[in-house]
KEKE-3310 file (N, C-alpha, C; in steps of 0.2 Angstrom, whole numbers, plus 5000, padded with zeros to 4 digits):
npx = (5794:5791:5785:5780:5766:5755:5746:5730:5732:5742:5738:5731:5716:5709:5714:5710:5697:5693:5699:5690:5679:5681:5681:5669:5662:5657:5667:5672:5686:5701:5706:5721:5729:5724:5731:5741:5737:5731:5739:5737:5722:5708:5709:5711:5698:5689:5693:5692:5679:5674:5681:5673:5660:5665:5668:5656:5644:5642:5634:5638:5642:5653:5661:5663:5667:5679:5686:5690:5698:5709:5714:5718:5727:5736:5741:5749:5759:5756:5758:5753:5739:5735:5736:5728:5715:5713:5710:5697:5691:5690:5682:5672:5667:5674:5681:5696:5705:5703:5708:5720:5726:5724:5734:5746:5747:5738:5726:5710:5696:5680:5664:5654:5647:5647:5659:5668:5670:5670:5683:5690:5688:5695:5709:5710:5709:5720:5731:5729:5725:5710:5697:5693:5682:5673:5674:5668:5655:5651:5652:5645:5632:5632:5637:5630:5627:5629:5637:5649:5654:5656:5664:5677:5679:5681:5693:5702:5702:5706:5720:5725:5726:5736:5746:5749:5751:5762:5771:5775:5779:5771:5770:5766:5756:5760:5773:5769:5773:5774:5764:5766:5778)
npy = (5692:5701:5700:5689:5678:5674:5658:5650:5643:5651:5663:5677:5678:5691:5691:5679:5679:5691:5685:5673:5678:5684:5675:5669:5678:5686:5684:5671:5668:5674:5690:5695:5706:5708:5697:5704:5713:5709:5712:5722:5720:5727:5737:5727:5722:5731:5737:5725:5724:5735:5732:5722:5727:5736:5727:5720:5727:5739:5751:5747:5736:5721:5723:5736:5742:5736:5743:5755:5748:5743:5754:5760:5750:5750:5762:5761:5751:5738:5724:5711:5715:5718:5706:5699:5706:5709:5696:5695:5706:5703:5691:5698:5703:5713:5722:5715:5722:5735:5732:5730:5742:5749:5744:5748:5760:5768:5778:5770:5767:5769:5761:5762:5777:5777:5769:5776:5789:5782:5777:5790:5798:5790:5791:5804:5807:5799:5804:5819:5822:5826:5831:5841:5854:5853:5838:5834:5836:5829:5818:5816:5819:5808:5795:5798:5805:5796:5785:5792:5794:5780:5777:5785:5777:5765:5767:5774:5764:5754:5759:5759:5744:5742:5750:5741:5728:5731:5736:5726:5716:5705:5691:5685:5671:5654:5656:5663:5677:5695:5706:5720:5733)
npz = (5390:5403:5415:5427:5425:5434:5439:5441:5454:5460:5463:5475:5486:5481:5469:5462:5463:5454:5442:5441:5439:5426:5418:5420:5412:5397:5387:5391:5394:5403:5397:5390:5394:5407:5413:5418:5425:5437:5447:5452:5459:5461:5451:5440:5441:5438:5425:5417:5417:5411:5398:5394:5393:5381:5371:5369:5370:5365:5355:5342:5330:5330:5319:5317:5329:5328:5320:5328:5337:5329:5324:5337:5341:5331:5331:5342:5338:5345:5345:5350:5353:5339:5333:5340:5338:5324:5319:5326:5320:5307:5308:5312:5299:5294:5279:5272:5265:5271:5283:5280:5275:5288:5294:5286:5287:5279:5273:5274:5261:5263:5263:5271:5280:5293:5298:5292:5300:5313:5310:5308:5318:5328:5323:5325:5338:5343:5336:5336:5348:5351:5344:5330:5327:5315:5314:5326:5325:5315:5318:5329:5322:5314:5321:5334:5349:5361:5354:5349:5361:5364:5355:5359:5372:5368:5360:5370:5381:5374:5372:5384:5386:5376:5380:5391:5387:5378:5386:5395:5386:5380:5371:5355:5352:5351:5342:5332:5320:5322:5311:5311:5310)
capx = (5789:5794:5781:5778:5760:5752:5741:5725:5734:5747:5733:5728:5709:5706:5717:5707:5690:5694:5701:5686:5673:5682:5680:5663:5659:5655:5674:5673:5692:5703:5709:5728:5731:5722:5734:5746:5733:5730:5745:5730:5714:5703:5710:5709:5693:5685:5696:5690:5673:5674:5682:5669:5656:5665:5669:5650:5639:5642:5628:5641:5642:5660:5663:5664:5670:5686:5691:5694:5702:5713:5718:5722:5734:5742:5745:5754:5762:5754:5760:5748:5733:5735:5736:5722:5709:5713:5707:5690:5690:5690:5676:5664:5666:5677:5685:5702:5707:5703:5712:5728:5726:5727:5741:5751:5746:5735:5718:5706:5692:5675:5657:5650:5648:5649:5665:5673:5668:5674:5691:5693:5688:5700:5715:5711:5712:5728:5737:5729:5723:5706:5692:5690:5673:5669:5673:5665:5649:5650:5653:5636:5627:5633:5637:5627:5631:5632:5642:5654:5656:5658:5671:5681:5679:5685:5702:5704:5702:5714:5726:5728:5727:5741:5752:5750:5755:5769:5775:5776:5782:5767:5772:5762:5754:5762:5777:5768:5776:5770:5763:5768:5785)
capy = (5693:5705:5699:5681:5677:5670:5653:5653:5642:5655:5670:5677:5679:5696:5691:5673:5681:5694:5679:5668:5683:5686:5669:5668:5684:5685:5681:5665:5668:5680:5695:5694:5711:5706:5694:5709:5719:5706:5714:5726:5718:5729:5739:5721:5720:5738:5736:5719:5725:5740:5730:5718:5731:5739:5723:5716:5731:5745:5752:5745:5729:5720:5727:5743:5745:5733:5749:5760:5745:5741:5760:5760:5745:5751:5768:5760:5746:5735:5717:5707:5718:5718:5700:5697:5711:5706:5689:5696:5710:5696:5687:5702:5704:5719:5721:5713:5727:5741:5730:5731:5748:5753:5740:5750:5767:5772:5779:5767:5769:5765:5761:5765:5783:5776:5765:5782:5792:5779:5779:5798:5801:5787:5793:5812:5806:5797:5809:5826:5823:5827:5831:5848:5854:5849:5831:5833:5839:5825:5812:5816:5818:5800:5790:5798:5807:5789:5781:5795:5791:5774:5777:5787:5774:5761:5771:5775:5757:5748:5761:5754:5737:5743:5750:5735:5723:5733:5737:5719:5712:5700:5688:5681:5664:5648:5657:5669:5684:5701:5709:5726:5735)
capz = (5394:5408:5421:5428:5424:5439:5436:5447:5460:5463:5465:5481:5486:5476:5462:5460:5463:5449:5437:5439:5437:5419:5415:5420:5407:5389:5384:5393:5397:5405:5393:5390:5398:5413:5419:5421:5428:5442:5452:5455:5457:5459:5444:5436:5441:5435:5418:5413:5417:5406:5391:5392:5389:5376:5366:5367:5374:5362:5349:5337:5328:5329:5313:5317:5333:5328:5317:5333:5341:5325:5323:5343:5341:5326:5332:5347:5338:5350:5341:5351:5351:5331:5332:5342:5334:5317:5319:5327:5314:5300:5309:5312:5293:5291:5274:5273:5262:5276:5288:5278:5273:5294:5296:5282:5290:5274:5276:5269:5257:5266:5259:5276:5283:5301:5298:5290:5305:5317:5309:5306:5324:5332:5320:5327:5344:5344:5332:5337:5355:5351:5337:5328:5328:5310:5313:5331:5324:5310:5322:5334:5317:5310:5326:5340:5356:5363:5348:5349:5369:5365:5352:5363:5377:5364:5359:5378:5385:5371:5373:5391:5385:5371:5383:5396:5382:5375:5392:5398:5381:5379:5366:5352:5353:5346:5338:5326:5319:5321:5305:5312:5310)
cpx = (5793:5789:5780:5770:5758:5746:5736:5727:5737:5744:5732:5720:5708:5708:5712:5699:5689:5695:5694:5679:5675:5680:5672:5659:5658:5662:5674:5681:5695:5706:5717:5731:5729:5727:5740:5743:5731:5735:5741:5724:5711:5704:5709:5703:5688:5687:5693:5683:5672:5676:5679:5663:5657:5666:5662:5644:5638:5636:5632:5642:5650:5665:5666:5666:5677:5689:5694:5700:5708:5718:5723:5729:5737:5746:5751:5759:5761:5753:5752:5741:5731:5732:5730:5715:5708:5709:5698:5687:5687:5683:5670:5663:5669:5682:5693:5706:5707:5707:5718:5729:5729:5732:5747:5751:5743:5729:5714:5699:5685:5669:5652:5652:5651:5655:5669:5675:5671:5681:5693:5693:5694:5707:5715:5713:5718:5733:5736:5726:5716:5702:5691:5683:5670:5669:5669:5658:5646:5649:5646:5632:5627:5632:5631:5631:5635:5637:5649:5658:5660:5665:5679:5683:5684:5693:5705:5707:5709:5718:5729:5730:5734:5746:5754:5754:5762:5774:5779:5779:5779:5769:5766:5762:5758:5768:5774:5771:5771:5770:5765:5776:5784)
cpy = (5696:5703:5692:5681:5672:5665:5655:5650:5646:5662:5669:5677:5683:5694:5684:5676:5686:5689:5676:5673:5685:5680:5667:5674:5682:5682:5674:5663:5674:5685:5694:5701:5710:5702:5699:5712:5716:5708:5720:5724:5720:5734:5735:5721:5725:5737:5731:5720:5730:5737:5725:5722:5735:5734:5722:5721:5738:5746:5749:5738:5728:5723:5733:5746:5742:5740:5753:5755:5744:5748:5761:5755:5746:5756:5766:5754:5740:5727:5712:5709:5716:5710:5697:5699:5709:5702:5692:5701:5706:5693:5690:5704:5711:5718:5719:5719:5734:5738:5731:5738:5751:5750:5745:5758:5771:5772:5775:5770:5764:5766:5764:5771:5782:5774:5771:5786:5789:5780:5785:5800:5796:5789:5800:5812:5804:5803:5816:5828:5825:5828:5840:5848:5851:5840:5829:5832:5834:5819:5812:5815:5810:5795:5792:5802:5800:5785:5785:5793:5785:5773:5779:5782:5767:5762:5771:5768:5753:5752:5760:5748:5737:5744:5744:5730:5726:5733:5730:5714:5707:5697:5684:5673:5660:5652:5662:5675:5688:5703:5716:5728:5742)
cpz = (5401:5414:5421:5430:5430:5437:5443:5455:5464:5465:5472:5481:5481:5469:5458:5459:5456:5443:5435:5438:5429:5415:5414:5414:5401:5385:5386:5395:5398:5399:5395:5395:5407:5418:5421:5426:5435:5448:5455:5454:5457:5453:5439:5435:5435:5427:5415:5412:5411:5398:5390:5388:5383:5369:5364:5369:5371:5357:5343:5335:5328:5325:5312:5323:5333:5324:5321:5336:5337:5325:5330:5341:5335:5328:5339:5346:5342:5346:5343:5350:5344:5332:5334:5340:5327:5315:5320:5322:5307:5302:5309:5305:5290:5285:5275:5271:5266:5282:5287:5277:5282:5296:5292:5283:5284:5274:5270:5265:5261:5262:5266:5279:5290:5301:5297:5296:5311:5316:5309:5314:5328:5329:5325:5334:5345:5341:5335:5344:5355:5344:5336:5327:5323:5311:5321:5330:5318:5315:5326:5329:5314:5317:5331:5344:5358:5358:5349:5356:5368:5362:5356:5368:5372:5363:5366:5381:5381:5371:5379:5388:5380:5375:5388:5392:5379:5382:5395:5393:5379:5373:5362:5353:5349:5341:5332:5326:5318:5313:5305:5313:5314)
residu = (MET:ARG:LEU:LYS:LEU:LEU:SER:PRO:SER:GLU:MET:ASN:ALA:ALA:GLN:LYS:GLU:THR:TYR:ASP:GLU:SER:ILE:ALA:GLY:LYS:ARG:GLY:ALA:PRO:PRO:ALA:PRO:MET:MET:ALA:TRP:LEU:ASN:SER:PRO:GLU:MET:ALA:ARG:HIS:ALA:THR:ARG:LEU:GLY:GLU:VAL:LEU:ARG:PHE:ASP:THR:ILE:PHE:PRO:PRO:LYS:LEU:SER:GLU:ILE:ALA:ILE:LEU:VAL:THR:ALA:ARG:HIS:TRP:THR:ALA:HIS:TYR:GLU:TRP:TYR:ALA:HIS:LYS:ARG:LEU:ALA:LEU:LYS:GLY:GLY:LEU:ASP:PRO:LYS:ILE:ILE:GLU:ASP:ILE:ARG:VAL:ARG:ARG:THR:PRO:THR:PHE:ASP:ASP:PRO:LYS:ALA:ARG:VAL:ILE:TYR:ASP:VAL:ALA:LYS:ALA:LEU:HIS:GLU:GLY:HIS:GLY:LEU:PRO:LYS:GLY:LEU:TYR:ASP:GLU:ALA:VAL:GLU:VAL:LEU:SER:GLN:ARG:GLY:LEU:VAL:GLU:VAL:ILE:GLY:LEU:CYS:GLY:TYR:TYR:THR:MET:VAL:SER:MET:THR:LEU:ASN:THR:PHE:GLU:PHE:GLN:LEU:PRO:GLY:GLY:GLU:LEU:SER:GLU:LEU:CYS)
# end
């Protein structure tokens, strides 16, 4: 770990306010990257609020939003993010075979057209830096304009999360070993 994470007693007033707000939110605990973001308390506050909206208040159930998050974690080889969101994806009902396919960078087979389009959009955003017209049109038709905006938000937010976790070398909890290489 490249950064000393502050305990609540070591935080200044702005950091503590952001920390306390995160505990009072839907997560009930501060998200790991926020502990690094607290070095910029205003950024931490806004980023954590955005993360809460994207995790809990999109039009997608966790099973679908976790696809975009796992594709992002895999793209960045973000060990901590993969560890955390694989568990959440399984809890949300995502098929373990789909998770494994994403892990080994194999295109999964989807029964749900929304799941497939979310996967395709996330891959295109990360690998192609945008969407070709055909995929854009399909995404709007299958996911809705709002849904497409939220998938873009998920990929963008979790890119920032992945960069933070990777840059500061967050370790997996309890001696867990990464599944990513």
